[in-house]
C-alpha positions in Angstrom: -51.7 -7.4 91.4 -52.1 -9.8 88.9 -56.3 -10.2 88.6 -56.0 -6.2 88.8 -54.1 -6.6 85.4 -56.0 -9.1 83.6 -59.1 -7.4 84.8 -57.3 -3.9 83.1 -56.1 -5.8 79.9 -58.4 -9.2 79.4 -57.2 -9.7 75.5 -53.0 -9.3 76.6 -52.8 -13.3 77.5 -54.9 -14.7 74.6 -53.0 -12.7 72.0 -49.8 -13.6 72.9 -50.7 -17.6 73.2 -52.3 -17.1 69.9 -48.9 -15.8 68.2 -47.2 -18.4 69.6 -49.3 -21.3 68.4 -49.1 -19.3 65.4 -45.8 -19.6 64.9 -45.3 -23.3 66.3 -48.1 -23.8 63.1 -45.7 -21.8 60.5 -42.5 -23.6 61.4 -43.2 -27.2 59.5 -44.0 -25.3 56.7 -40.8 -23.1 56.7 -39.0 -26.3 56.9 -40.8 -27.7 54.1 -40.6 -24.8 51.8 -36.4 -24.8 52.7 -36.3 -28.5 51.4 -37.8 -27.3 48.1 -35.5 -24.1 47.4 -32.4 -25.7 48.9 -29.2 -25.0 46.7 -28.4 -28.0 44.6 -24.7 -28.8 44.8 -22.3 -27.2 42.6 -21.2 -29.1 39.2 -17.8 -28.2 37.7 -18.3 -27.3 34.2 -16.6 -29.3 31.7 -15.6 -27.1 28.7 -12.7 -27.0 26.9 -11.2 -23.8 24.5 -8.8 -24.7 21.6 -6.4 -22.1 21.3 -7.1 -20.1 17.9 -3.0 -20.0 17.4 -1.1 -22.3 18.5 2.5 -21.5 18.9 6.1 -23.7 18.7 8.5 -23.8 21.0 11.2 -21.8 20.1 15.1 -22.6 21.8 17.2 -20.0 21.9 20.8 -20.1 21.7 23.0 -18.3 24.2 26.2 -19.6 22.9 27.1 -21.2 25.8 26.3 -24.8 24.6 29.5 -24.8 23.1 31.3 -24.0 26.7 32.2 -25.5 29.7 31.6 -24.4 32.9 34.9 -24.0 34.8 33.7 -21.9 38.1 30.3 -20.6 39.4 30.0 -18.8 42.2 27.4 -16.3 43.6 28.5 -12.7 43.5 27.7 -9.2 43.2 29.0 -7.0 40.6 29.5 -3.2 40.5 30.4 -0.5 37.9 32.6 2.8 37.8 30.3 5.2 35.8 29.5 8.5 35.2 26.6 9.5 38.1 22.9 9.8 36.0 22.3 13.4 36.9 25.8 14.6 37.3 27.7 13.7 34.4 31.2 15.0 35.3 30.8 12.8 39.1 31.4 9.1 39.1 30.4 6.9 41.6 30.0 3.1 42.0 26.9 1.4 40.6 25.4 -2.1 41.0 25.0 -4.1 37.8 23.6 -7.2 39.8 23.5 -10.6 41.6 24.2 -13.9 40.5 26.5 -16.3 39.6 29.4 -15.7 38.1 31.4 -18.1 35.6 34.3 -18.9 33.7 33.8 -20.5 30.5 35.6 -21.8 28.3 35.2 -22.7 24.4 35.3 -26.7 23.2 37.4 -25.8 20.3 39.4 -22.3 20.8 40.3 -23.1 24.7 39.7 -19.7 25.0 37.9 -18.8 28.3 35.5 -16.2 29.2 33.7 -14.8 32.4 30.4 -14.2 31.9 27.9 -13.6 34.9 24.0 -13.5 34.4 21.6 -11.6 37.2 19.3 -13.4 38.6 15.6 -13.9 37.7 16.2 -11.5 34.8 18.9 -13.7 33.7 20.4 -10.5 31.7 24.0 -10.3 31.2 25.8 -8.0 33.5 29.5 -9.0 32.3 31.1 -10.9 29.6 34.9 -10.0 28.2 37.6 -12.6 27.6 40.0 -12.7 30.3 43.2 -11.2 29.3 46.6 -12.2 30.0 47.2 -8.2 31.1 43.9 -7.9 33.4 45.2 -7.7 37.1 43.1 -7.9 39.8 43.2 -5.6 42.5 42.1 -5.2 46.0 38.8 -3.2 46.4 39.1 -0.9 49.1 40.8 -2.8 51.6 38.6 -5.4 51.7 39.7 -9.3 51.3 36.3 -9.9 49.9 36.0 -7.7 46.8 38.1 -7.4 43.8 38.3 -4.6 41.2 40.0 -4.8 37.6 39.7 -2.8 34.3 38.8 -4.2 31.2 37.1 -3.8 27.8 33.9 -5.5 28.6 30.5 -6.1 26.0 28.1 -7.3 27.7 26.0 -3.9 26.1 26.3 -2.3 22.9 29.5 -0.1 24.0 33.1 -1.8 24.1 34.5 1.3 26.3 37.2 0.3 28.5 35.3 -0.4 31.9 36.1 -0.6 35.9 34.5 -3.2 37.9 34.2 -4.3 41.3 33.1 -7.8 42.4 32.1 -8.8 46.0 32.0 -12.2 48.0 30.0 -13.2 51.1 33.2 -13.8 52.4 37.2 -14.1 52.0 37.5 -17.5 50.9 35.2 -17.3 47.9 37.1 -14.0 46.8 40.4 -16.1 47.2 39.2 -18.9 45.2 37.7 -16.2 42.4 41.2 -14.7 42.2 42.5 -18.1 41.6 40.2 -19.4 38.8 41.1 -16.1 37.4 44.9 -16.4 37.3 44.3 -19.8 35.7 41.6 -18.2 33.1 44.5 -15.3 31.9 47.6 -18.2 31.8 44.9 -20.7 29.6 44.3 -17.5 27.3 47.9 -16.7 26.8 49.0 -16.5 23.2 44.7 -16.8 22.0 44.0 -13.0 22.7 45.1 -10.8 20.1 43.9 -7.6 22.1 45.8 -7.3 25.6 41.9 -5.7 26.2 40.4 -8.5 25.6 38.3 -7.7 22.7 38.7 -9.6 19.3 37.9 -8.3 16.1 35.0 -9.7 14.5 35.6 -12.2 11.5 32.9 -10.2 9.4 35.0 -7.4 9.3 37.3 -7.5 6.6 40.8 -6.5 7.4 42.3 -3.3 5.3 44.9 -4.2 3.2 46.9 -2.2 0.4 44.3 0.7 0.9 44.8 3.0 -2.3 44.8 6.6 -1.9 42.1 8.9 -3.3 43.5 11.0 -6.2 43.4 14.5 -3.8 45.2 12.4 -1.3 48.1 12.0 -3.7 47.8 15.3 -4.7 48.4 16.8 -1.7 51.3 14.4 -1.2 53.0 15.6 -4.2 52.6 19.3 -3.0 53.8 18.3 0.2 56.8 16.6 -1.4 57.7 19.8 -3.8 57.5 22.0 -0.6 60.1 20.1 0.8 62.5 20.1 -2.4 62.2 23.9 -2.6 63.1 24.1 0.8 
């Protein structure tokens, strides 16, 4: 059978052998070309760019430089406020998580509570601990407190109800103890029991004179009383 196949296809064997020999001849050439066209090792470009505008570092003051930290503990703060969609409905909204601190001014010795959010460091609570503020247990929890104060962490200074929650009851108890110490430290130092002080830039009203219209109205009222 093999002889018959060679007889029918006499050119099959030699052609295959010739192709194999040609491939062997090409391989050395391909290797030679590969060495010539090999990729060169990468070189790091040493280029220096000078900034067009040089910005100087600016130090910002947080008004905490003149205060001593009396207490610091991680907690979560909530505020009782109106719902975003239904203003008539009020609910607890989370203000942020971070370190709550009691700071005492080095000169005036006044103590305030300051709390900033983690990462953003935005203020979420900031008020003087007035002697009139009372901590109350929040919803029967032994690790949460609620109180009412005038918080000025934002532009508005309305009466605010805040609640704070700690990881465990021990931390909550430590916070209460420091809160009571701060209240005693501020006795006689806080003018307003709502923990807000008048700005020194605001002049006090002394001996305000009545306008001519007000004086005329008072005179007419006095005459009517006499006639009666």
